[in-house]
N, C-alpha and C positions, 0 to 999 in steps of 0.2 A: 771764643765762637766764631769762626768766617761771619764774615758781611753776608746778607742776603743783597741778591744781585735781578734786578728785571733786565733782562735784554728784549729793547724794541727795534728792529729791522723788518723792512717789509719785502727783505731778501732772502726766502726760506733755509739756502744753503748756508748765508753767512748768520744766520739767527741760531740754526744748528751746530755749526762748526763751533762758534762761540759760546753756546751755551755746556758745551762737551768739552771742551776746553777747560771752561769756569769751573766746570763739576770736578774734572781730573785734577783742579790744582785743592781743592776742597769747599769751594761755594758754593752754598746752597742759591740754586739760580731757576728762576720761572721766564718766559719769555712770552712777547706777544706778536701778532704780527701788522699791528698797526696802533697808531697814536689811540685811536678809539678805545678798540680791547686795553689797549695800557693806562687808559684810566683808570678801570674797572680792577685790572691786576694790581695797579699799586694798593687800590682800597684792601685788596683781599689778602696780599703776599706781604705788604708791608715791605718793600727791601728799604736798604740802608742807601745803596746806589742804583741808578737808573741809565745806563747802556743805554742810548738812543740815537739812529740815526738822524741828521738832521733834512734830510730832504725825503718824505714819505707823503704818500695822497693822501687829502684831508688834513689830520691832526699830526703836524710834524713834529720835531724835534725840538724845535725854538717853542711849540705851543707846549708843550709836554716840560720845558723847562720853567716857562713861566708857570705853570699848574704848579709845579713840584716848591718852586719857590712861595708860591702864595701860600701853600701847605703849613700849617704848623706841624712841627718835627716831620717834614717831607724829606725824602730821599735826595741826598749828592748828585749832581747830574753829570756826567762824561759822557760828550757831544763826539758824535763822530761822522765822515762825510768823506767821498774819496773825493770833493770840493771842496776846494779851501776853508779855511774856519772863517767863518760868517763876524764881520768887521764888527765890531763894538759890543760884542755880546763875550763875558767876563765868564766863561766856563773851562774845567778842561778838554781839551780836545786832540780825539785820534783819526787819523787819516789813515781811510783806505786805501792798498790794500793794508789792514792790518799787522803792523809791527806787533808779537806777541810780547817781548818782553817789557816795549814800552806798555802797551797795555794795562799789564800785569803790573809795573812799576805805579802809574798814573791810578787803577781802583785804589792796588794799598794804600797811598798817598790820598786819595778821597773819603775812603770808605771811615767811616767813622767806630773807634771800636766798640765792639762786642761784648756783652758780660755774660 
């Protein structure tokens, strides 16, 4: 069974394109338009991987990373941004514009196996 992925991005086109791409690759995908709604989706959807933009108004990707790490059995987190990777943050990172092959490789390496 393929991992469940929650995509969090405040850019609707990016969120939609990533959702479609990952669904086409066989992943079970949900999305959220911002960090606050992502918090609810994490509890409802129980993703294996949280693919989140770093820079969003209000609750950003680094806030979601901290939340996921504080959770028991929380999702693995992959950060993405058009800006450089935040210094001192140890998490997989994908630069924007996204290289699809790189993203798929990182998701595969990051996602825990599902039964």
